[in-house]
DRENDODREN-924576 format. One record per residue: residue in three letters; x, y negated, z of N, C-alpha, C in turn. Coordinates in Angstrom, 3 decimals, m for minus. Example, Ala and Ser with C-alpha at 12.3 -4.5 7.8 and 13.67 -1.06 7.14 Angstrom:
REM DRENDODREN-924576
R   r       nu       nv       nw      cau      cav      caw       cu       cv       cw
R ALA   13.190    5.690    7.800   12.300    4.500    7.800   13.200    3.300    7.800
R SER   12.850    2.250    7.080   13.670    1.060    7.140   12.900   m0.030    7.870
REM end
This chain:
REM DRENDODREN-924576
R   r       nu       nv       nw      cau      cav      caw       cu       cv       cw
R MET    7.523  m16.491  m10.328    7.134  m15.935  m11.606    6.799  m14.457  m11.437
R THR    5.688  m14.039  m11.989    5.250  m12.655  m11.900    6.000  m11.793  m12.916
R VAL    6.493  m10.646  m12.448    7.132   m9.671  m13.333    6.042   m8.722  m13.815
R ILE    5.967   m8.552  m15.114    4.964   m7.662  m15.696    5.675   m6.475  m16.347
R PHE    5.286   m5.273  m15.931    5.808   m4.046  m16.529    4.861   m3.613  m17.639
R GLU    5.393   m3.048  m18.703    4.535   m2.590  m19.800    3.613   m1.462  m19.359
R LYS    4.148   m0.531  m18.577    3.382    0.646  m18.158    3.495    0.818  m16.642
R PRO    2.500    1.449  m16.035    2.602    1.769  m14.611    3.512    2.972  m14.406
R GLY    3.911    3.209  m13.174    4.617    4.440  m12.882    5.868    4.284  m12.054
R PRO    6.414    5.425  m11.641    7.551    5.447  m10.722    8.837    4.873  m11.290
R GLU    8.942    4.773  m12.613   10.158    4.194  m13.195   10.316    2.721  m12.826
R ASN    9.260    2.100  m12.315    9.304    0.693  m11.907    9.679    0.504  m10.437
R THR    9.730    1.582   m9.680    9.869    1.503   m8.227   11.054    0.649   m7.776
R GLU   12.216    0.937   m8.265   13.392    0.210   m7.790   13.294   m1.292   m8.091
R GLN   12.851   m1.634   m9.293   12.724   m3.059   m9.622   11.637   m3.727   m8.789
R VAL   10.540   m3.027   m8.541    9.481   m3.575   m7.687   10.050   m3.900   m6.310
R LEU   10.741   m2.949   m5.722   11.273   m3.136   m4.372   12.306   m4.262   m4.327
R LYS   13.198   m4.295   m5.293   14.221   m5.346   m5.307   13.610   m6.725   m5.542
R THR   12.669   m6.826   m6.470   12.023   m8.104   m6.762   11.205   m8.578   m5.564
R ALA   10.496   m7.656   m4.928    9.687   m8.000   m3.760   10.571   m8.427   m2.591
R CYS   11.705   m7.757   m2.412   12.630   m8.113   m1.334   13.180   m9.524   m1.546
R GLU   13.545   m9.807   m2.766   14.059  m11.139   m3.107   13.010  m12.213   m2.797
R ARG   11.755  m11.943   m3.182   10.685  m12.924   m2.927   10.408  m13.051   m1.433
R ALA   10.447  m11.959   m0.715   10.242  m12.008    0.735   11.286  m12.899    1.396
R LYS   12.523  m12.751    0.976   13.600  m13.587    1.540   13.373  m15.054    1.210
R GLU   12.957  m15.355   m0.018   12.675  m16.741   m0.408   11.573  m17.363    0.451
R LEU   10.584  m16.553    0.803    9.427  m17.048    1.562    9.598  m16.910    3.079
R GLY   10.658  m16.247    3.525   10.857  m16.042    4.957    9.910  m15.002    5.551
R ILE    9.463  m14.081    4.723    8.569  m13.002    5.179    9.427  m11.833    5.631
R ASN    9.095  m11.268    6.806    9.896  m10.142    7.296    9.096   m8.858    7.504
R GLU    7.829   m8.858    7.095    6.997   m7.662    7.221    6.651   m7.126    5.838
R VAL    6.830   m5.811    5.684    6.563   m5.142    4.421    5.702   m3.918    4.696
R VAL    4.693   m3.738    3.858    3.865   m2.538    3.903    4.069   m1.822    2.577
R VAL    4.339   m0.537    2.652    4.578    0.229    1.421    3.793    1.537    1.474
R ALA    3.085    1.817    0.381    2.382    3.088    0.239    3.397    4.158   m0.123
R SER    3.300    5.310    0.527    4.190    6.426    0.216    3.492    7.732    0.573
R THR    3.360    8.603   m0.401    2.658    9.866   m0.175    3.536   10.880    0.548
R LYS    4.722   11.107    0.014    5.604   12.133    0.577    6.885   11.570    1.163
R GLY    7.118   10.255    1.011    8.275    9.623    1.613    9.309    9.094    0.640
R VAL    9.229    9.455   m0.625   10.246    9.052   m1.597   10.322    7.529   m1.706
R THR    9.194    6.881   m1.918    9.171    5.421   m2.030    9.554    4.774   m0.702
R ALA    9.133    5.368    0.384    9.460    4.826    1.718   10.969    4.795    1.946
R TYR   11.667    5.863    1.597   13.121    5.896    1.773   13.801    4.828    0.923
R LYS   13.331    4.645   m0.300   13.902    3.602   m1.157   13.650    2.222   m0.552
R ALA   12.462    2.019   m0.011   12.135    0.734    0.615   13.033    0.472    1.818
R LEU   13.296    1.493    2.620   14.178    1.329    3.777   15.578    0.887    3.352
R ASP   16.061    1.415    2.246   17.387    1.028    1.751   17.407   m0.421    1.281
R ILE   16.378   m0.822    0.566   16.360   m2.154   m0.044   15.934   m3.239    0.937
R PHE   14.957   m2.960    1.768   14.449   m3.942    2.733   15.159   m3.792    4.080
R ASN   16.463   m3.730    4.054   17.264   m3.582    5.261   17.037   m4.784    6.187
R GLY   16.685   m4.521    7.439   16.469   m5.589    8.406   15.039   m6.100    8.475
R PHE   14.152   m5.597    7.616   12.739   m5.989    7.622   11.936   m5.049    8.516
R ASN   10.792   m5.511    8.959    9.828   m4.640    9.636    9.035   m3.930    8.549
R ILE    9.218   m2.620    8.451    8.594   m1.846    7.379    7.538   m0.917    7.955
R THR    6.343   m1.002    7.375    5.265   m0.083    7.718    4.988    0.768    6.497
R VAL    5.094    2.069    6.665    4.830    3.037    5.605    3.430    3.591    5.843
R VAL    2.597    3.525    4.813    1.224    4.020    4.934    1.048    5.202    4.004
R THR    0.519    6.294    4.574    0.275    7.504    3.801   m1.159    7.962    4.005
R TYR   m1.557    8.944    3.200   m2.909    9.495    3.262   m3.253   10.040    4.641
R HIS   m4.538   10.036    4.936   m5.011   10.664    6.163   m4.926   12.189    6.042
R CYS   m4.843   12.834    7.160   m4.838   14.292    7.202   m6.141   14.797    6.566
R GLY   m6.028   15.764    5.680   m7.210   16.323    5.028   m7.542   15.700    3.687
R PHE   m6.769   14.713    3.249   m7.086   14.054    1.978   m7.001   15.031    0.802
R LYS   m5.935   15.801    0.756   m5.751   16.758   m0.344   m6.285   18.150    0.017
R GLU   m6.060   18.537    1.276   m6.447   19.865    1.734   m6.883   19.743    3.196
R PRO   m8.028   20.334    3.567   m8.518   20.185    4.941   m7.447   20.484    5.993
R PHE   m7.331   19.563    6.931   m6.458   19.692    8.101   m4.965   19.723    7.779
R LYS   m4.589   19.318    6.588   m3.177   19.288    6.195   m2.747   17.859    5.897
R SER   m1.554   17.510    6.358   m0.960   16.214    6.030   m0.215   16.329    4.714
R VAL   m0.280   15.285    3.907    0.452   15.276    2.636    1.923   14.975    2.900
R MET    2.194   14.012    3.778    3.582   13.691    4.124    4.039   14.662    5.213
R PRO    5.099   15.409    4.947    5.588   16.357    5.961    5.959   15.661    7.274
R GLU    5.703   16.331    8.370    5.992   15.768    9.698    7.465   15.424    9.855
R LYS    8.341   16.254    9.283    9.776   15.968    9.411   10.133   14.663    8.699
R VAL    9.437   14.340    7.615    9.673   13.079    6.910    9.176   11.914    7.758
R LYS    7.986   12.052    8.329    7.447   10.998    9.208    8.414   10.724   10.363
R THR    8.885   11.797   10.980    9.812   11.665   12.106   11.100   10.972   11.681
R ASP   11.640   11.361   10.543   12.874   10.776   10.040   12.687    9.294    9.703
R LEU   11.577    8.952    9.056   11.307    7.543    8.734   11.228    6.699   10.001
R LYS   10.591    7.244   11.031   10.502    6.531   12.316   11.886    6.347   12.938
R LYS   12.721    7.392   12.877   14.096    7.296   13.393   14.879    6.206   12.680
R LYS   14.575    6.022   11.405   15.274    5.012   10.600   14.670    3.614   10.774
R GLY   13.656    3.498   11.638   13.112    2.189   11.979   11.768    1.819   11.391
R ALA   11.186    2.673   10.578    9.879    2.364    9.990    8.755    2.733   10.952
R THR    7.653    2.026   10.817    6.402    2.428   11.449    5.669    3.247   10.401
R VAL    5.155    4.404   10.782    4.452    5.268    9.833    2.989    5.368   10.247
R VAL    2.110    5.062    9.299    0.671    5.084    9.538    0.035    6.101    8.600
R SER   m0.701    7.046    9.171   m1.546    7.948    8.395   m2.977    7.538    8.704
R ALA   m3.699    7.104    7.684   m5.033    6.568    7.941   m5.984    6.876    6.797
R THR   m7.261    6.846    7.113   m8.300    7.003    6.109   m8.257    5.825    5.157
R HIS   m8.453    6.085    3.894   m8.466    5.019    2.894   m9.496    3.957    3.291
R ALA   m9.032    2.738    3.414   m9.903    1.644    3.834  m10.969    1.333    2.795
R LEU  m10.693    1.609    1.531  m11.641    1.251    0.473  m12.379    2.457   m0.101
R SER  m12.565    3.459    0.745  m13.422    4.579    0.344  m13.936    5.294    1.585
R GLY  m13.047    5.941    2.330  m13.434    6.601    3.574  m14.678    7.455    3.442
R VAL  m15.618    7.249    4.347  m16.844    8.035    4.397  m17.711    7.792    3.161
R GLU  m17.615    6.608    2.561  m18.422    6.347    1.369  m18.114    7.325    0.238
R ARG  m16.876    7.747    0.112  m16.521    8.718   m0.923  m17.296   10.016   m0.705
R SER  m17.427   10.427    0.536  m18.178   11.633    0.871  m19.654   11.471    0.496
R LEU  m20.221   10.303    0.799  m21.622   10.038    0.444  m21.819   10.029   m1.069
R ALA  m20.903    9.410   m1.785  m21.004    9.341   m3.244  m20.941   10.742   m3.860
R LYS  m20.051   11.592   m3.312  m19.942   12.962   m3.830  m21.242   13.738   m3.586
R ARG  m21.839   13.541   m2.429  m23.028   14.317   m2.055  m24.305   13.766   m2.678
R PHE  m24.459   12.423   m2.637  m25.746   11.837   m3.004  m25.718   10.965   m4.259
R SER  m24.552   10.744   m4.804  m24.337    9.766   m5.883  m24.898    8.410   m5.453
R GLY  m25.083    7.504   m6.355  m25.592    6.187   m5.977  m24.504    5.134   m5.963
R ILE  m24.869    3.957   m5.504  m23.973    2.801   m5.481  m23.585    2.509   m4.039
R TYR  m22.288    2.342   m3.799  m21.787    2.098   m2.457  m20.873    0.883   m2.491
R PRO  m21.125   m0.105   m1.635  m20.401   m1.384   m1.696  m18.877   m1.275   m1.612
R VAL  m18.352   m0.455   m0.732  m16.897   m0.376   m0.572  m16.261    0.236   m1.829
R LEU  m16.921    1.209   m2.422  m16.408    1.801   m3.657  m16.458    0.794   m4.811
R ILE  m17.435   m0.094   m4.787  m17.510   m1.162   m5.793  m16.340   m2.130   m5.612
R ILE  m16.021   m2.455   m4.359  m14.864   m3.319   m4.093  m13.597   m2.657   m4.639
R ALA  m13.425   m1.360   m4.358  m12.233   m0.641   m4.832  m12.157   m0.655   m6.355
R ASP  m13.265   m0.380   m7.019  m13.259   m0.373   m8.483  m13.017   m1.768   m9.051
R THR  m13.503   m2.786   m8.380  m13.250   m4.161   m8.831  m11.764   m4.483   m8.728
R LEU  m11.122   m4.091   m7.635   m9.686   m4.324   m7.491   m8.886   m3.562   m8.543
R ARG   m9.376   m2.405   m8.959   m8.688   m1.630   m9.999   m8.681   m2.358  m11.345
R LEU   m9.517   m3.371  m11.508   m9.473   m4.181  m12.730   m8.113   m4.857  m12.874
R PHE   m7.420   m5.061  m11.750   m6.065   m5.623  m11.750   m5.008   m4.528  m11.817
R GLY   m5.440   m3.267  m11.711   m4.544   m2.121  m11.739   m4.665   m1.316  m10.460
R GLN   m4.407   m0.023  m10.571   m4.472    0.863   m9.403   m3.502    0.420   m8.309
R GLY   m2.323   m0.034   m8.707   m1.333   m0.471   m7.720   m1.811   m1.661   m6.903
R THR   m2.573   m2.558   m7.517   m3.127   m3.708   m6.786   m4.109   m3.230   m5.738
R LYS   m5.002   m2.323   m6.138   m5.970   m1.768   m5.183   m5.242   m1.094   m4.032
R VAL   m4.220   m0.320   m4.347   m3.466    0.408   m3.318   m2.746   m0.568   m2.387
R ALA   m2.103   m1.586   m2.935   m1.379   m2.553   m2.091   m2.327   m3.252   m1.121
R ILE   m3.509   m3.593   m1.579   m4.499   m4.229   m0.701   m4.994   m3.236    0.333
R GLU   m5.293   m2.034   m0.109   m5.823   m1.014    0.788   m4.836   m0.643    1.901
R VAL   m3.566   m0.439    1.553   m2.602   m0.057    2.590   m2.357   m1.201    3.572
R SER   m2.519   m2.443    3.107   m2.377   m3.563    4.050   m3.507   m3.545    5.077
R ILE   m4.701   m3.169    4.651   m5.840   m3.052    5.574   m5.595   m1.910    6.554
R MET   m5.134   m0.787    6.042   m4.872    0.376    6.890   m3.793    0.061    7.928
R ALA   m2.740   m0.642    7.500   m1.681   m1.041    8.441   m2.210   m2.040    9.464
R SER   m3.057   m2.955    9.023   m3.660   m3.929    9.947   m4.499   m3.222   11.000
R ASP   m5.335   m2.297   10.548   m6.214   m1.581   11.477   m5.452   m0.703   12.458
R SER   m4.243   m0.291   12.092   m3.445    0.547   12.991   m2.728   m0.285   14.059
R GLY   m2.743   m1.610   13.888   m2.053   m2.481   14.837   m0.588   m2.691   14.505
R ALA   m0.171   m2.315   13.292    1.244   m2.394   12.924    1.685   m3.787   12.470
R LEU    0.742   m4.687   12.197    1.104   m5.986   11.632    0.845   m7.125   12.603
R SER    1.544   m8.231   12.374    1.415   m9.399   13.250    0.283  m10.328   12.838
R GLY   m0.152  m10.249   11.578   m1.158  m11.172   11.057   m0.555  m12.249   10.180
R SER    0.770  m12.344   10.164    1.453  m13.283    9.275    1.469  m12.721    7.858
R ASP    1.818  m13.553    6.898    1.921  m13.095    5.515    2.887  m11.919    5.414
R ILE    2.564  m11.003    4.514    3.376   m9.800    4.294    3.627   m9.606    2.804
R ILE    4.530   m8.696    2.519    4.684   m8.130    1.186    3.998   m6.776    1.258
R SER    3.095   m6.494    0.328    2.437   m5.193    0.288    2.682   m4.558   m1.068
R ILE    3.074   m3.281   m1.034    3.540   m2.584   m2.232    2.721   m1.309   m2.450
R GLY    2.221   m1.154   m3.674    1.454    0.028   m4.036    1.857    0.528   m5.400
R GLY    1.214    1.592   m5.819    1.556    2.147   m7.116    0.411    2.890   m7.756
R THR    0.680    3.403   m8.926   m0.278    4.175   m9.699    0.233    5.605   m9.725
R GLY   m0.371    6.458   m8.957    0.136    7.832   m8.856    1.355    7.879   m7.960
R ARG    2.510    8.103   m8.519    3.755    8.177   m7.754    4.536    6.878   m7.895
R GLY    5.386    6.608   m6.920    6.253    5.434   m6.977    5.489    4.136   m6.784
R ALA    6.178    3.029   m7.018    5.597    1.697   m6.841    5.657    0.936   m8.160
R ASP    4.576    0.227   m8.465    4.570   m0.615   m9.658    3.914   m1.977   m9.410
R THR    3.531   m2.225   m8.165    2.839   m3.475   m7.837    3.313   m3.988   m6.485
R ALA    3.547   m5.292   m6.404    3.880   m5.933   m5.127    3.117   m7.246   m5.034
R LEU    2.568   m7.496   m3.860    1.785   m8.704   m3.601    2.313   m9.412   m2.365
R VAL    2.133  m10.718   m2.327    2.266  m11.481   m1.089    0.832  m11.703   m0.627
R LEU    0.537  m11.311    0.597   m0.826  m11.535    1.075   m0.883  m11.795    2.566
R LYS   m1.954  m12.436    2.956   m2.289  m12.607    4.369   m3.188  m11.425    4.690
R PRO   m2.736  m10.516    5.554   m3.506   m9.302    5.809   m4.745   m9.567    6.660
R ALA   m5.642   m8.595    6.645   m6.857   m8.650    7.455   m7.275   m7.232    7.808
R ASN   m7.984   m7.115    8.899   m8.579   m5.846    9.288   m9.806   m5.582    8.417
R GLN  m10.251   m4.315    8.393  m11.463   m3.976    7.637  m12.631   m4.868    8.030
R SER  m12.771   m5.102    9.311  m13.919   m5.872    9.801  m13.877   m7.337    9.380
R ASP  m12.728   m7.797    8.899  m12.574   m9.182    8.440  m12.005   m9.232    7.021
R LEU  m12.358   m8.260    6.182  m11.786   m8.128    4.847  m11.759   m9.441    4.070
R PHE  m12.813  m10.207    4.141  m12.903  m11.404    3.311  m12.100  m12.582    3.863
R GLU  m11.363  m12.330    4.940  m10.388  m13.311    5.437   m9.012  m13.067    4.815
R MET   m8.839  m11.924    4.141   m7.575  m11.635    3.461   m7.371  m12.667    2.362
R ARG   m6.109  m13.024    2.129   m5.765  m13.931    1.031   m4.631  m13.323    0.223
R ILE   m4.871  m13.120   m1.052   m3.826  m12.642   m1.950   m3.127  m13.897   m2.453
R ARG   m1.941  m14.125   m1.931   m1.238  m15.378   m2.214   m0.484  m15.332   m3.542
R GLU    0.138  m14.182   m3.837    0.932  m14.073   m5.065    0.925  m12.632   m5.557
R ILE    0.989  m12.495   m6.866    1.268  m11.200   m7.489    2.733  m11.257   m7.904
R ILE    3.571  m10.519   m7.193    5.011  m10.515   m7.491    5.270   m9.734   m8.765
R CYS    4.646   m8.552   m8.870    4.790   m7.737  m10.076    3.627   m6.760  m10.175
R LYS    3.346   m6.366  m11.402    2.285   m5.399  m11.676    2.447   m4.905  m13.106
R PRO    1.856   m3.765  m13.427    1.892   m3.306  m14.809    0.842   m4.016  m15.667
R ARG    1.182   m4.230  m16.926    0.257   m4.859  m17.867   m0.803   m3.857  m18.303
R ASP   m0.371   m2.645  m18.583   m1.276   m1.591  m19.028   m1.465   m0.627  m17.881
R PHE   m2.673   m0.223  m17.659   m2.940    0.740  m16.586   m4.097    1.588  m16.973
REM end
């Protein structure tokens, strides 16, 4: 059964993580991908998904400010010490196309895919995107995973999906929506 939150946002994070963990155990899934900008959601995921293979995905260097990482290096190091794999990668559903759109305007296929996924909510788009980024980094086995994203800060969406690399995007399968916000 899908859990629906009235509003998106970080106030849903703990319930998202607990509900997703429960579903992962029911399905025998041991891989989790979680979006985390500065590490707050990642630390909560490490506490709740004890014993799981956790991949934390954060923005690429330069996303907010040229040549600067959003997630502090000490946080990345600490998350790794605690057993997480940490991936900093270019957004799979924008990347260079965002630069082209800013400079030349026009229609770009990957940005259309991203906007289409946002019809289900920003957290859905993020959960799918971070699963692609984790796949491309080599962090995943290819088996079904739990992927967790959010709207702004925190987590408000969790999916069960069969991950895929960017080059095989249409082989991805969204098996279940564990939770998401109703309004976004």
